[in-house]
C-alpha positions as CSV (number, residue, x, y, z in Angstrom):
1,P,-0.1,-0.2,-0.2
2,V,1.0,3.3,-0.7
3,T,1.8,5.4,2.4
4,L,-0.7,8.0,3.7
5,S,1.3,10.9,2.1
6,R,2.0,10.2,-1.1
7,A,-1.4,9.1,-1.5
8,M,-2.5,12.9,-0.9
9,T,-0.4,14.2,-2.7
10,K,-1.5,12.0,-5.5
11,F,-5.2,13.0,-4.6
12,D,-5.3,16.6,-7.1
13,K,-3.5,14.8,-9.8
14,Y,-6.5,12.0,-10.0
15,L,-9.0,14.3,-9.4
16,N,-7.5,16.3,-12.5
17,S,-7.1,13.4,-14.5
18,V,-10.6,12.0,-13.8
19,L,-12.1,15.6,-14.8
20,A,-10.0,15.9,-18.2
21,D,-11.4,12.3,-19.3
22,A,-15.3,13.5,-17.8
23,R,-14.9,16.5,-20.1
24,K,-14.1,14.1,-23.3
25,L,-16.3,11.9,-22.2
26,L,-19.0,14.8,-22.3
27,D,-17.7,15.4,-25.9
28,S,-18.6,12.4,-26.9
29,N,-21.8,11.7,-25.0
30,V,-23.5,14.9,-25.3
31,R,-24.4,16.7,-28.5
32,R,-26.6,19.6,-26.8
33,G,-26.3,21.2,-23.6
34,K,-22.6,20.5,-23.0
35,K,-21.8,24.1,-21.0
36,E,-24.6,23.1,-18.7
37,A,-23.5,19.4,-18.1
38,E,-19.8,20.3,-17.9
39,A,-21.0,23.3,-15.2
40,I,-22.9,20.1,-13.4
41,L,-20.3,18.0,-13.5
42,E,-17.8,19.8,-12.4
43,A,-20.0,21.3,-9.2
44,H,-20.9,17.8,-8.6
45,V,-17.4,16.9,-8.3
46,K,-16.5,19.9,-6.3
47,N,-19.2,19.1,-4.0
48,S,-18.0,15.2,-3.7
49,R,-14.0,16.2,-3.3
50,D,-14.2,15.4,0.5
51,R,-15.5,12.1,0.3
52,L,-13.6,11.1,-3.0
53,K,-10.6,12.1,-1.1
54,R,-11.4,10.0,2.1
55,W,-12.2,7.2,-0.2
56,T,-9.2,7.4,-1.9
57,R,-6.5,7.6,1.0
58,L,-8.8,4.7,2.6
59,L,-8.5,2.9,-0.6
60,A,-4.5,3.5,-0.5
61,I,-4.0,2.2,3.2
62,G,-6.2,-0.8,2.7
63,E,-8.7,0.0,4.6
64,I,-11.4,-0.5,2.2
65,T,-11.6,-2.9,-0.7
66,E,-11.8,-1.6,-4.5
67,A,-15.2,-3.5,-4.3
68,E,-16.2,-1.2,-1.4
69,F,-14.7,2.0,-3.3
70,K,-16.7,1.1,-6.5
71,L,-19.8,0.7,-4.5
72,L,-19.2,4.0,-2.6
73,V,-18.1,5.8,-6.1
74,N,-21.4,4.4,-7.6
75,S,-23.5,6.4,-5.1
76,Q,-22.1,9.4,-6.0
77,I,-22.3,9.0,-10.0
78,T,-26.0,7.8,-9.4
79,L,-26.3,11.3,-7.5
80,G,-24.5,12.9,-10.5
81,K,-26.6,11.4,-13.1
82,M,-29.7,12.8,-11.5
83,R,-28.2,16.4,-11.4
84,L,-27.4,15.9,-14.9
85,R,-30.6,15.0,-16.2
86,T,-32.3,18.3,-14.9
87,V,-30.5,19.6,-18.3
88,R,-33.3,19.0,-20.3
89,V,-31.4,18.8,-23.5
90,I,-29.5,15.4,-22.3
91,S,-31.5,12.7,-23.2
92,K,-32.3,9.8,-20.9
93,R,-29.6,7.8,-23.0
94,A,-26.9,10.2,-22.7
95,A,-27.4,10.5,-19.0
96,L,-26.9,6.9,-18.4
97,D,-24.0,6.2,-21.2
98,L,-22.3,9.3,-19.4
99,R,-23.3,7.5,-15.9
100,N,-21.5,3.9,-16.7
101,S,-18.4,5.7,-18.2
102,L,-17.8,8.5,-14.8
103,R,-18.4,5.1,-12.8
104,A,-15.6,3.1,-14.6
105,L,-13.5,6.3,-15.1
106,F,-13.4,7.5,-11.0
107,V,-12.9,3.6,-10.1
108,D,-10.0,2.2,-12.6
109,K,-8.1,5.7,-12.3
110,A,-7.7,5.5,-8.3
111,I,-7.0,1.6,-8.7
112,E,-4.5,2.7,-11.1
113,M,-2.7,5.4,-9.1
114,F,-3.3,4.7,-5.8
115,L,-3.0,0.6,-5.7
């Protein structure tokens, strides 16, 4: 496992990488309402930052398993999907595809960077 201090120095890099890839996902999944969707995504990540930081730290030091981390992230992504649906120009299908892609993105990046 990664030491606590080393894991936390990676967090900003992790979050920036996730956001960059999430913006690419928006570009490929959302045709109209991209600016609104990006603003919602960024606000959601900002609001989830403390939880994500805590969860990645716990993952890095072995306090939670990959499966537990995935469950936690999935619950946050589902909340984000509900917020994205408030942008009426985003179809249910686009929101669902984006949610599934974001789940994998958050989990895969964390496992790559923290384990």
